[in-house]
Backbone bond lengths (Angstrom), bond angles and torsions (degrees), N, CA, C in turn:
res aa  C-N    CA-C-N  psi(-1)  N-CA   C-N-CA  omega(-1)  CA-C   N-CA-C  phi
1 M - - - 1.492 - - 1.564 109.26 -
2 S 1.345 117.55 -39.82 1.497 117.21 -176.70 1.551 108.25 -70.51
3 K 1.380 113.52 -32.08 1.561 113.99 178.56 1.464 109.10 -64.61
4 N 1.376 121.98 -42.02 1.461 121.98 -176.97 1.566 107.19 -66.56
5 W 1.349 116.70 -35.38 1.393 117.73 -179.38 1.471 115.02 -65.75
6 N 1.381 114.31 -40.95 1.444 122.87 179.77 1.617 110.53 -66.13
7 E 1.317 114.79 -38.35 1.494 120.59 174.89 1.450 109.66 -65.50
8 L 1.339 121.82 -43.43 1.464 125.55 179.61 1.549 107.39 -61.85
9 R 1.354 114.58 -48.52 1.487 116.26 -175.42 1.599 110.80 -66.56
10 E 1.326 116.09 -35.77 1.409 117.20 176.32 1.526 115.67 -67.18
11 G 1.329 114.40 -37.97 1.405 122.77 174.06 1.491 111.40 -62.37
12 A 1.368 117.25 -44.86 1.493 121.23 178.67 1.487 110.82 -61.11
13 G 1.442 113.43 -40.37 1.407 117.13 -178.82 1.572 114.83 -64.80
14 R 1.356 116.10 -33.69 1.463 118.76 177.64 1.509 109.32 -72.55
15 V 1.327 121.87 -35.26 1.438 127.53 179.55 1.573 104.87 -64.26
16 I 1.297 118.59 -48.01 1.473 122.07 -175.02 1.580 105.80 -67.49
17 D 1.339 119.90 -38.63 1.454 121.46 176.73 1.528 109.89 -58.03
18 K 1.324 117.30 -48.12 1.521 120.67 -179.20 1.496 109.66 -60.09
19 I 1.355 113.37 -48.68 1.468 116.74 -177.98 1.529 111.38 -58.95
20 S 1.287 118.81 -40.33 1.419 123.41 -177.86 1.512 110.31 -66.34
21 A 1.307 114.42 -45.14 1.477 119.11 175.42 1.560 112.21 -58.89
22 E 1.240 116.58 -43.91 1.412 118.87 -179.13 1.533 111.15 -67.27
23 A 1.295 119.28 -32.31 1.412 124.50 -178.37 1.554 109.74 -72.19
24 V 1.325 115.29 -35.81 1.449 119.40 177.39 1.540 107.44 -69.83
25 R 1.316 118.20 -41.84 1.471 118.25 -178.43 1.576 107.06 -64.94
26 L 1.288 120.94 -42.75 1.395 125.98 -179.59 1.535 110.55 -57.99
27 G 1.414 111.66 -48.71 1.416 115.51 178.52 1.570 115.59 -64.69
28 D 1.355 116.84 -30.18 1.446 119.70 174.97 1.528 111.03 -68.72
29 A 1.285 114.62 -41.13 1.440 121.81 178.75 1.540 111.55 -58.22
30 A 1.318 111.33 -47.43 1.517 118.51 -175.42 1.514 104.33 -68.62
31 S 1.325 122.37 -40.65 1.493 124.33 -179.22 1.480 106.80 -62.08
32 M 1.267 121.38 -46.34 1.530 121.71 -176.52 1.527 109.00 -65.20
33 K 1.323 115.95 -41.12 1.518 116.93 177.22 1.537 110.09 -59.10
34 L 1.289 116.50 -44.28 1.468 120.80 -177.68 1.604 109.92 -63.27
35 K 1.330 114.24 -41.93 1.488 117.46 177.21 1.463 107.33 -62.67
36 L 1.287 121.88 -41.23 1.465 124.96 -175.32 1.522 109.08 -61.76
37 E 1.377 113.89 -49.26 1.460 120.07 -178.44 1.548 108.46 -63.16
38 A 1.290 119.08 -42.63 1.459 122.08 179.62 1.537 110.91 -57.59
39 C 1.321 112.28 -47.56 1.434 122.18 -177.00 1.546 108.16 -63.02
40 R 1.372 117.54 -41.39 1.494 118.49 -177.27 1.519 107.76 -72.57
41 G 1.269 118.42 -28.07 1.544 123.07 178.24 1.552 109.55 -65.23
42 R 1.331 112.44 -44.82 1.478 120.77 178.38 1.494 110.43 -64.26
43 L 1.293 115.22 -44.35 1.488 123.00 177.16 1.454 110.90 -56.92
44 N 1.333 120.75 -50.15 1.397 124.32 -179.87 1.503 113.57 -59.10
45 S 1.372 113.38 -39.93 1.486 120.43 177.55 1.597 109.71 -65.58
46 E 1.291 117.03 -37.09 1.474 119.17 179.48 1.479 110.26 -70.63
47 Y 1.349 120.87 -38.57 1.430 126.55 174.59 1.569 110.91 -58.07
48 A 1.297 111.35 -41.94 1.576 114.07 177.79 1.466 111.96 -67.89
49 T 1.429 115.49 -39.23 1.450 114.89 178.58 1.533 110.22 -66.46
50 L 1.353 120.89 -40.92 1.405 122.15 175.73 1.582 113.06 -56.16
51 G 1.305 111.42 -42.39 1.517 118.37 -179.87 1.534 111.29 -62.48
52 K 1.364 116.62 -43.39 1.467 118.79 177.73 1.506 111.62 -65.92
53 L 1.419 118.60 -41.18 1.466 120.09 -179.00 1.526 106.63 -67.46
54 T 1.297 120.90 -42.58 1.482 119.75 -179.15 1.456 111.60 -64.99
55 Y 1.338 117.85 -36.44 1.518 122.54 179.11 1.623 105.98 -60.65
56 A 1.321 111.24 -53.10 1.459 117.12 -172.36 1.587 107.52 -61.19
57 K 1.324 119.91 -37.13 1.428 119.50 176.72 1.476 113.99 -71.16
58 L 1.334 118.95 -39.72 1.485 118.09 176.60 1.458 119.60 -72.26
59 N 1.405 112.74 -37.72 1.397 116.71 -175.68 1.585 111.68 -90.08
60 G 1.284 118.65 -27.34 1.479 121.04 -175.27 1.416 112.94 -116.31
61 G 1.325 117.45 -2.90 1.481 119.58 177.18 1.520 113.66 71.56
62 K 1.354 113.95 13.29 1.516 122.76 -175.72 1.546 107.54 -61.93
63 D 1.280 114.00 131.71 1.456 121.34 174.86 1.518 111.21 -84.71
64 N 1.305 114.36 92.43 1.471 122.75 -174.15 1.539 109.82 -132.93
65 A 1.282 117.20 33.54 1.443 121.80 -176.36 1.487 113.36 -62.56
66 E 1.439 113.10 -37.57 1.449 115.59 178.77 1.615 117.13 -66.75
67 Q 1.415 108.26 -35.12 1.435 113.68 173.88 1.482 111.71 -69.61
68 I 1.337 123.27 -37.19 1.402 126.41 178.59 1.537 106.51 -62.43
69 D 1.348 117.84 -49.88 1.486 122.40 -176.82 1.514 106.62 -55.61
70 A 1.350 116.58 -43.88 1.539 120.14 -175.56 1.466 108.63 -66.44
71 A 1.302 119.77 -40.01 1.509 122.42 177.64 1.549 113.04 -65.49
72 I 1.355 113.07 -38.97 1.525 116.16 174.05 1.534 110.79 -64.53
73 K 1.320 119.63 -37.48 1.422 119.29 177.17 1.510 112.99 -65.53
74 R 1.279 114.77 -43.68 1.488 117.52 178.28 1.528 111.89 -64.00
75 I 1.284 119.53 -36.00 1.426 123.44 177.06 1.553 107.58 -66.54
76 T 1.333 119.00 -45.58 1.466 120.40 176.74 1.505 111.55 -59.88
77 D 1.309 116.07 -42.43 1.556 116.48 -179.96 1.539 109.42 -63.56
78 L 1.389 116.04 -47.05 1.457 119.07 -179.93 1.520 112.35 -62.49
79 R 1.276 119.76 -37.85 1.494 121.11 172.72 1.498 117.64 -58.76
80 L 1.372 112.97 -38.08 1.463 119.63 174.44 1.495 110.28 -70.43
81 A 1.277 119.13 -42.07 1.513 119.23 176.48 1.497 110.60 -64.73
82 E 1.334 121.83 -36.19 1.435 125.80 173.28 1.548 111.31 -57.70
83 K 1.265 116.61 -44.31 1.498 122.96 -177.50 1.494 107.93 -66.74
84 E 1.386 117.72 -41.44 1.405 122.22 178.08 1.553 111.38 -60.17
85 I 1.328 115.17 -46.71 1.509 119.46 -177.99 1.572 107.34 -65.21
86 L 1.216 117.31 -40.48 1.474 120.94 -177.37 1.573 107.88 -64.66
87 R 1.354 116.44 -40.77 1.421 121.13 179.03 1.542 111.11 -66.11
88 D 1.306 118.57 -38.60 1.390 127.56 -179.89 1.606 107.51 -62.61
89 I 1.368 112.49 -46.07 1.499 119.49 177.41 1.553 112.18 -59.46
90 E 1.337 119.25 -44.45 1.343 126.97 -179.26 1.588 104.37 -64.46
91 E 1.298 115.94 -51.65 1.608 113.90 -177.87 1.531 107.47 -58.57
92 A 1.227 123.60 -39.03 1.424 128.43 -177.76 1.624 108.47 -62.01
93 K 1.306 112.25 -43.61 1.482 117.73 179.02 1.478 110.20 -65.47
94 A 1.334 115.35 -44.35 1.567 120.09 -179.06 1.526 107.20 -62.98
95 E 1.382 120.21 -42.74 1.490 121.98 176.23 1.491 111.33 -60.72
96 K 1.294 119.70 -47.13 1.415 120.94 175.73 1.511 115.49 -53.90
97 E 1.332 113.61 -48.12 1.452 119.05 -179.60 1.552 113.13 -64.61
98 A 1.381 113.50 -35.22 1.482 117.75 -179.64 1.523 106.18 -69.57
99 A 1.356 115.16 -38.37 1.500 116.86 -176.42 1.605 109.08 -64.19
100 K 1.361 114.70 -44.39 1.423 122.75 177.09 1.534 111.89 -56.77
101 E 1.395 117.61 -47.27 1.428 121.59 178.69 1.590 110.54 -64.41
102 A 1.278 117.93 -35.90 1.404 120.47 179.98 1.590 112.22 -69.97
103 E 1.350 110.87 -41.72 1.428 118.26 173.25 1.570 112.46 -59.98
104 K 1.266 115.52 -42.44 1.563 120.75 178.39 1.475 107.14 -64.68
105 S 1.400 124.05 -46.56 1.385 124.59 -173.84 1.632 109.31 -69.29
106 L 1.352 115.62 -29.13 1.433 116.39 178.54 1.530 108.19 -75.01
107 G 1.326 118.29 -35.35 1.387 124.73 177.96 1.594 118.77 -67.65
108 N 1.402 111.81 -24.71 1.432 119.63 -179.01 1.609 107.92 -87.74
109 K 1.312 118.60 -7.13 1.408 114.92 -174.19 1.548 110.45 -93.31
């Protein structure tokens, strides 16, 4: 009886471990997607700012070259951040696929 109970407890423990690992992966994926959307929102805002500054310069002759340069730098920084987040998402997908493949190969043995 105790042997069956120990086997059941160990099996339940493995299931809980798998569920926990998957929950962490899903949480990480959701977090990365939120970061990506936030980055893209800031990027769109900076593009709008750059457009307004450029319009003011071209139509009103306003001397705002420093502000335009600062907006371009912020856009460049945000585009780099976006690329990093996208790379992290792709790496996480590749890790998830590798884990699935490893699990399949262990299951087939």
